[in-house]
TIVO-2410 file (N, C-alpha, C; in nm, 3 decimals):
# residues 68
REC num residu      c1      c2      c3 atome chaine
REC   1      M   0.135   1.454  -0.195     N      A
REC   1      M   0.037   1.437  -0.301    CA      A
REC   1      M   0.096   1.371  -0.423     C      A
REC   2      A   0.225   1.383  -0.441     N      A
REC   2      A   0.287   1.324  -0.558    CA      A
REC   2      A   0.277   1.172  -0.555     C      A
REC   3      E   0.276   1.114  -0.437     N      A
REC   3      E   0.272   0.968  -0.428    CA      A
REC   3      E   0.141   0.913  -0.482     C      A
REC   4      I   0.029   0.976  -0.451     N      A
REC   4      I  -0.099   0.926  -0.500    CA      A
REC   4      I  -0.106   0.939  -0.652     C      A
REC   5      D  -0.046   1.043  -0.707     N      A
REC   5      D  -0.043   1.057  -0.852    CA      A
REC   5      D   0.040   0.946  -0.916     C      A
REC   6      D   0.151   0.911  -0.850     N      A
REC   6      D   0.233   0.800  -0.901    CA      A
REC   6      D   0.155   0.669  -0.897     C      A
REC   7      I   0.078   0.648  -0.792     N      A
REC   7      I  -0.001   0.526  -0.779    CA      A
REC   7      I  -0.109   0.522  -0.885     C      A
REC   8      R  -0.172   0.634  -0.911     N      A
REC   8      R  -0.279   0.638  -1.012    CA      A
REC   8      R  -0.226   0.614  -1.152     C      A
REC   9      N  -0.098   0.643  -1.176     N      A
REC   9      N  -0.038   0.623  -1.308    CA      A
REC   9      N   0.002   0.478  -1.333     C      A
REC  10      M  -0.002   0.393  -1.230     N      A
REC  10      M   0.032   0.252  -1.246    CA      A
REC  10      M  -0.083   0.177  -1.311     C      A
REC  11      N  -0.050   0.069  -1.382     N      A
REC  11      N  -0.157  -0.014  -1.436    CA      A
REC  11      N  -0.203  -0.113  -1.329     C      A
REC  12      D  -0.309  -0.186  -1.357     N      A
REC  12      D  -0.370  -0.274  -1.257    CA      A
REC  12      D  -0.275  -0.383  -1.208     C      A
REC  13      Q  -0.199  -0.441  -1.298     N      A
REC  13      Q  -0.107  -0.548  -1.260    CA      A
REC  13      Q   0.003  -0.494  -1.169     C      A
REC  14      D   0.056  -0.376  -1.200     N      A
REC  14      D   0.159  -0.317  -1.115    CA      A
REC  14      D   0.104  -0.285  -0.976     C      A
REC  15      L  -0.020  -0.240  -0.971     N      A
REC  15      L  -0.083  -0.211  -0.842    CA      A
REC  15      L  -0.093  -0.337  -0.757     C      A
REC  16      E  -0.137  -0.446  -0.817     N      A
REC  16      E  -0.151  -0.571  -0.743    CA      A
REC  16      E  -0.016  -0.622  -0.693     C      A
REC  17      E   0.086  -0.615  -0.778     N      A
REC  17      E   0.219  -0.659  -0.738    CA      A
REC  17      E   0.275  -0.571  -0.627     C      A
REC  18      N   0.255  -0.441  -0.641     N      A
REC  18      N   0.302  -0.347  -0.540    CA      A
REC  18      N   0.229  -0.369  -0.408     C      A
REC  19      L   0.101  -0.395  -0.414     N      A
REC  19      L   0.022  -0.420  -0.293    CA      A
REC  19      L   0.072  -0.546  -0.222     C      A
REC  20      D   0.098  -0.652  -0.295     N      A
REC  20      D   0.150  -0.775  -0.235    CA      A
REC  20      D   0.284  -0.751  -0.167     C      A
REC  21      S   0.369  -0.678  -0.235     N      A
REC  21      S   0.502  -0.649  -0.181    CA      A
REC  21      S   0.494  -0.566  -0.053     C      A
REC  22      I   0.411  -0.465  -0.054     N      A
REC  22      I   0.400  -0.378   0.063    CA      A
REC  22      I   0.334  -0.451   0.180     C      A
REC  23      Q   0.239  -0.541   0.151     N      A
REC  23      Q   0.179  -0.618   0.259    CA      A
REC  23      Q   0.280  -0.712   0.324     C      A
REC  24      K   0.371  -0.768   0.245     N      A
REC  24      K   0.478  -0.851   0.301    CA      A
REC  24      K   0.571  -0.766   0.386     C      A
REC  25      D   0.600  -0.644   0.338     N      A
REC  25      D   0.684  -0.553   0.417    CA      A
REC  25      D   0.619  -0.521   0.551     C      A
REC  26      L   0.488  -0.499   0.549     N      A
REC  26      L   0.416  -0.468   0.673    CA      A
REC  26      L   0.424  -0.585   0.770     C      A
REC  27      M   0.410  -0.706   0.720     N      A
REC  27      M   0.420  -0.823   0.806    CA      A
REC  27      M   0.558  -0.830   0.871     C      A
REC  28      N   0.663  -0.805   0.792     N      A
REC  28      N   0.798  -0.805   0.845    CA      A
REC  28      N   0.818  -0.695   0.948     C      A
REC  29      L   0.760  -0.578   0.924     N      A
REC  29      L   0.770  -0.469   1.020    CA      A
REC  29      L   0.701  -0.506   1.152     C      A
REC  30      R   0.588  -0.573   1.143     N      A
REC  30      R   0.518  -0.614   1.264    CA      A
REC  30      R   0.599  -0.716   1.344     C      A
REC  31      F   0.665  -0.808   1.273     N      A
REC  31      F   0.751  -0.904   1.343    CA      A
REC  31      F   0.867  -0.833   1.411     C      A
REC  32      R   0.926  -0.737   1.340     N      A
REC  32      R   1.038  -0.663   1.398    CA      A
REC  32      R   0.993  -0.579   1.517     C      A
REC  33      T   0.872  -0.527   1.512     N      A
REC  33      T   0.818  -0.452   1.625    CA      A
REC  33      T   0.798  -0.543   1.745     C      A
REC  34      A   0.745  -0.661   1.721     N      A
REC  34      A   0.717  -0.755   1.830    CA      A
REC  34      A   0.846  -0.803   1.896     C      A
REC  35      T   0.954  -0.812   1.820     N      A
REC  35      T   1.080  -0.859   1.876    CA      A
REC  35      T   1.171  -0.744   1.917     C      A
REC  36      M   1.117  -0.623   1.918     N      A
REC  36      M   1.189  -0.503   1.960    CA      A
REC  36      M   1.313  -0.474   1.874     C      A
REC  37      Q   1.307  -0.504   1.746     N      A
REC  37      Q   1.419  -0.478   1.655    CA      A
REC  37      Q   1.394  -0.358   1.566     C      A
REC  38      L   1.276  -0.300   1.572     N      A
REC  38      L   1.241  -0.189   1.484    CA      A
REC  38      L   1.277  -0.057   1.551     C      A
REC  39      T   1.361   0.021   1.484     N      A
REC  39      T   1.400   0.150   1.542    CA      A
REC  39      T   1.309   0.263   1.495     C      A
REC  40      D   1.259   0.255   1.373     N      A
REC  40      D   1.170   0.357   1.319    CA      A
REC  40      D   1.026   0.316   1.348     C      A
REC  41      T   0.970   0.370   1.454     N      A
REC  41      T   0.836   0.328   1.495    CA      A
REC  41      T   0.727   0.379   1.402     C      A
REC  42      N   0.756   0.477   1.321     N      A
REC  42      N   0.655   0.530   1.228    CA      A
REC  42      N   0.647   0.450   1.099     C      A
REC  43      A   0.736   0.357   1.079     N      A
REC  43      A   0.739   0.280   0.955    CA      A
REC  43      A   0.612   0.198   0.936     C      A
REC  44      V   0.558   0.145   1.044     N      A
REC  44      V   0.435   0.064   1.035    CA      A
REC  44      V   0.320   0.152   0.986     C      A
REC  45      K   0.306   0.269   1.043     N      A
REC  45      K   0.197   0.359   1.005    CA      A
REC  45      K   0.211   0.405   0.860     C      A
REC  46      R   0.333   0.438   0.818     N      A
REC  46      R   0.354   0.480   0.679    CA      A
REC  46      R   0.321   0.367   0.582     C      A
REC  47      T   0.357   0.246   0.618     N      A
REC  47      T   0.329   0.130   0.532    CA      A
REC  47      T   0.179   0.105   0.523     C      A
REC  48      Q   0.109   0.118   0.634     N      A
REC  48      Q  -0.036   0.101   0.633    CA      A
REC  48      Q  -0.102   0.206   0.543     C      A
REC  49      R  -0.051   0.327   0.546     N      A
REC  49      R  -0.107   0.433   0.462    CA      A
REC  49      R  -0.082   0.406   0.314     C      A
REC  50      K   0.036   0.351   0.281     N      A
REC  50      K   0.064   0.315   0.142    CA      A
REC  50      K  -0.036   0.209   0.094     C      A
REC  51      I  -0.061   0.110   0.179     N      A
REC  51      I  -0.158   0.005   0.145    CA      A
REC  51      I  -0.296   0.066   0.123     C      A
REC  52      A  -0.335   0.158   0.210     N      A
REC  52      A  -0.466   0.221   0.197    CA      A
REC  52      A  -0.476   0.302   0.069     C      A
REC  53      R  -0.369   0.371   0.031     N      A
REC  53      R  -0.372   0.448  -0.093    CA      A
REC  53      R  -0.388   0.357  -0.214     C      A
REC  54      I  -0.314   0.247  -0.215     N      A
REC  54      I  -0.323   0.155  -0.329    CA      A
REC  54      I  -0.462   0.092  -0.336     C      A
REC  55      M  -0.516   0.052  -0.223     N      A
REC  55      M  -0.649  -0.009  -0.221    CA      A
REC  55      M  -0.755   0.092  -0.262     C      A
REC  56      T  -0.735   0.219  -0.229     N      A
REC  56      T  -0.829   0.323  -0.268    CA      A
REC  56      T  -0.831   0.339  -0.420     C      A
REC  57      V  -0.714   0.340  -0.481     N      A
REC  57      V  -0.706   0.354  -0.627    CA      A
REC  57      V  -0.769   0.233  -0.695     C      A
REC  58      I  -0.744   0.114  -0.642     N      A
REC  58      I  -0.805  -0.007  -0.698    CA      A
REC  58      I  -0.957   0.002  -0.690     C      A
REC  59      R  -1.007   0.046  -0.577     N      A
REC  59      R  -1.153   0.058  -0.560    CA      A
REC  59      R  -1.211   0.166  -0.651     C      A
REC  60      E  -1.140   0.278  -0.666     N      A
REC  60      E  -1.187   0.383  -0.757    CA      A
REC  60      E  -1.202   0.329  -0.899     C      A
REC  61      R  -1.107   0.247  -0.940     N      A
REC  61      R  -1.113   0.190  -1.075    CA      A
REC  61      R  -1.227   0.091  -1.088     C      A
REC  62      E  -1.253   0.013  -0.983     N      A
REC  62      E  -1.366  -0.081  -0.986    CA      A
REC  62      E  -1.498  -0.006  -0.999     C      A
REC  63      I  -1.512   0.102  -0.925     N      A
REC  63      I  -1.635   0.181  -0.929    CA      A
REC  63      I  -1.653   0.245  -1.065     C      A
REC  64      S  -1.545   0.300  -1.122     N      A
REC  64      S  -1.557   0.367  -1.251    CA      A
REC  64      S  -1.589   0.266  -1.362     C      A
REC  65      E  -1.538   0.142  -1.352     N      A
REC  65      E  -1.569   0.041  -1.452    CA      A
REC  65      E  -1.714  -0.006  -1.441     C      A
REC  66      S  -1.765  -0.015  -1.319     N      A
REC  66      S  -1.902  -0.064  -1.302    CA      A
REC  66      S  -2.004   0.043  -1.342     C      A
REC  67      S  -1.967   0.168  -1.337     N      A
REC  67      S  -2.063   0.274  -1.372    CA      A
REC  67      S  -2.074   0.294  -1.522     C      A
REC  68      L  -1.982   0.235  -1.597     N      A
REC  68      L  -1.988   0.251  -1.743    CA      A
REC  68      L  -2.088   0.164  -1.803     C      A
***
């Protein structure tokens, strides 16, 4: 639960930069999986969950801004 609190404390620009970075990491993990170089098979799932958390916080902020 601490991770989502850390994400919520970031500003919008940091969220976007972090999202771009993590998406690049996910792409690299997928390449490593395809070439059988990835030893930690759970890394892809954890990275996808990080992306989902960040996108959720971004969407929450969009909804809260539009309701004002």
